[in-house]
N, C-alpha and C positions, 0 to 999 in steps of 0.2 A: 505495499500501498503505498513505501515511502517513494516509490519510485514516479516520479512527478515532472513535469515540465519547470521549466526556466518562470513560467510563468505561472506557475500556482502560489496562490499566495496566501503568506500567513501571518499568522498575529506575534509581534515581537516588540521586544523594549524598544522605545525610543532611543537609539545609541548617542544621540546627541542630546537630548535633557537629561539623560542619565548622567553623562559623563561632567555637565557641566559644574555640580558644587565639588568633585576633587582638579577639577584645572583649577578653578577659582574659588579659592575659598576663603575668601574674603566675604563679610557678611554683608559691606556696602555692594560689592558687584555682583553679589546671587539677589540682592533685592530689584538693581535694573534686568536684570535677568528674567527674574520672575515677570515682569512685567513684556520684556519680549515674548518670552513663554504664553503670558496669557493673548497678548497681541496677534499672533500667529495662531492659534488655536491649538497649539501641541499639549498634546498628552502624553504619559508616561508609557503605553501603549500605543499602538499603530498598526496598521496593514497593510503588510508591502510587498510585492510579487520577489519569487526568490533571488530572481536576475536583480531587482533593485539592493535586494540585502548585498548579494554577494559582488556585483558590478558596483554601485552605487546610485544615488538618487539626489536630485537637490532639495533640501529638510527645508522647510517653512520659517520654521524656529531660527535658524542659522541666518538664512537669507533674511530675515528679519532684522537682524542686527546692525546698528549703523556705526559700524568700527570697519576704515578700509581690513583689508588681508585678511580678512575671516574667509577660510573657503565655507561656502556651502554646501558642498559635494561630498554624502558621506556615503560607505560600503566597507562590509568587511573588507573583501581582498582590493580597496581602492587605494592609493595609484598604482597597487604591484604588480597587476597588467602588464607584461609585453615591458619590464625593468627587469634588472641585473642585483642580484646576491649574492656580494661580496665584494672583492675578491677571495679566492678559499688558492690557498697553496696546501697541493695535497701529494703525497708518497706515491712515488709508482711502483714500486716493488720492486725494482729493477734491486736495488742493491741488497735490500731486506724484503722478500717477498708476507716476511707476516706482516709488514705495517703498509702493504697495499690496501688504496685507497683512503689511509687515515689521512684525518685534518695535522697539516701543522699548523697555522694557523688560522685566521678570520677577520677579512678586513686589518691584514697585518697587524694582527693581535693575536694572542695566544690566550687573554683573557676576555670579559666580556663590556665588564666597569656597571654590572647590574647587581651582582652578588657581592658577598663578602665571603674569605676564605675558597675553599676548593670549589664551592657552589658555581664559583666563576668561570671555572676552565673549560673549553673548547675541547673534549673529549671524543675518539672513536670517529667514524667517518659521518658521509652526511645520511645515513642510512638504506643507501640503493643499493650499493651491494659492501661488502665486509671482503678481507683475506679470507684465500682459499683456507682449504682444511679445517673447517669450524668444528669441532669437539663440543660434546653436549653438558661438559661443566665448563663452558665458557662461558664469560658475561660479555656480552656484543655491545659494546656503549656506541654512540650517537647523538651528533648534536643534529638542532632543528632551532631553525633560525626564529623560526615559526614562534615556538614556543619558549625562546629566549633562554633556553638552557641545552646543558646534554640533559641522556636519562644513557636507560638501556634496558637489555632484553637479556631472558633467561631461558633455557630449556623448558620447554612443555610439553612436548608431544613428539610421537610419529605420524605423520600425514601421508597417506599414500594422492595423488595426482599425476593423473595418467597414468598411471603404472609407476611413478617415481616416486621412493621413498625419500621422506622430505624431513626434516627437522624443524618444526613450531618451536618458535622461539617468542616470550613474550615480554611485555613491559608490568613486573609485577607488584604486586601491592606495595612492597617497600619504597616505592619508586617515589609516592605522593604521599607514604606516612608520614605520621605527628611527629615531631624531635622526643617528645615526648618516649614514642615506639622507638624511633631509629635516629639516634642523638646526630649521626652524620648529615641529619636535613633540618640541624640547625640555621646554617643560612638560608635556607629557603623562608623563612617564617620572618616576613617581615611589617605585619602588623599587629600587634598584640592582642588589641579589641576585636576584629575579625576573626582572627585564628583562636579565638580563648585563650590568650596565653599559648600559643603553639599546640595547642592540645585534637585541635581540628583536625581531620586527617582528608586526603584526596579530591581539594583544591588546590591551585597554587595562584597567588598572586605576581603577575607579570607585568604591573604597571608600571614598574621602574623602565623598561624597553618600549611602553606604549605612550610615552609621554605623558603620565600624569593619570593619564584614562583609565578606572577602571575595571579592567580589562582582567578574567581569572579563567586559568582552564581546568578540565577535569578528563579523566576517560570518560567514553562514553554514557553518559546517564548518569552521572557520578560514582562508577564501578568502583569497590574498595573505599567508597567515601565514611567518613562516620555517622552513627546512627541520624544522630539531631540534623544533619543535613538531607537526610531522609526525608526524615518527619517535618521538615519545615516546607518540603515541596507535594502540593496534593495534587494525586493522581499519578506518581514516581512508584516503581516496582523492582 
C-alpha cells in the first residue's frame, strides 16, 4: 500500500514553522514570527504531495517574511538534487586490499566538527561497498553524510538471493542506544532535556549539521527506541 507516486498527498509537519523556534530562540523575534505565521494562514500540519516534500515547494509562511535573503523554497532533499557531496578521498586497495573503499578523508578532514570525541570520526566506507573477504564476526563501519555520522552493521543471518548465499548485516540496537546502556554513545547525546538526561534510546539529534534546525533520525518506525517514544506516538506499532 505504500508504493504510490510522487503525486500522492500526505499530511506532514510544516517544516518551516516547526524549525523557527530553534533557529530563532529570541522571544522578540518569535513574536514577529508568530504574526507572519498568522498572516500566511500557516499551521503546524499541512497537506503536501510526495514530490513537494522531497524536492521542494514555495512555503507561504517563509514567503511572507519581509526580510531579504530569506529562502521560501523548502524540501527534505532540496537543494541536494544534482549537487555533489564531498570531496571524498578513498583508498583503492592497491597497496592494502583490506582498505579497499575505506574513506581516508571527507571534505579534506578526518572529523566532522558536529560531535565531541570519537563520535566525530569519519569511519569505514560510504556503505556502497566494503573490502573483500568479509567475515561474519566483522563490524562493517560506514559513514553517511545524510545522518551526519559514522555508523556500523553486524552480522544478522545468512540469506539466499537468486540462488546465491549472502551474509546479511544490520544496524544493531546498540548503535542508537542511550549512553546509560552503551557508554560509548555519550558524545551523541547533545540535549539533556529532550533526551531525559541521555536515557532516551533510538532517536538521534542531528541539528548540529542541519543549521540548528530540529532534525532527528531513527531507524524505521522508531525501531529499538525507548518505550516512552512508542507510547507518545498514537497508532505506532
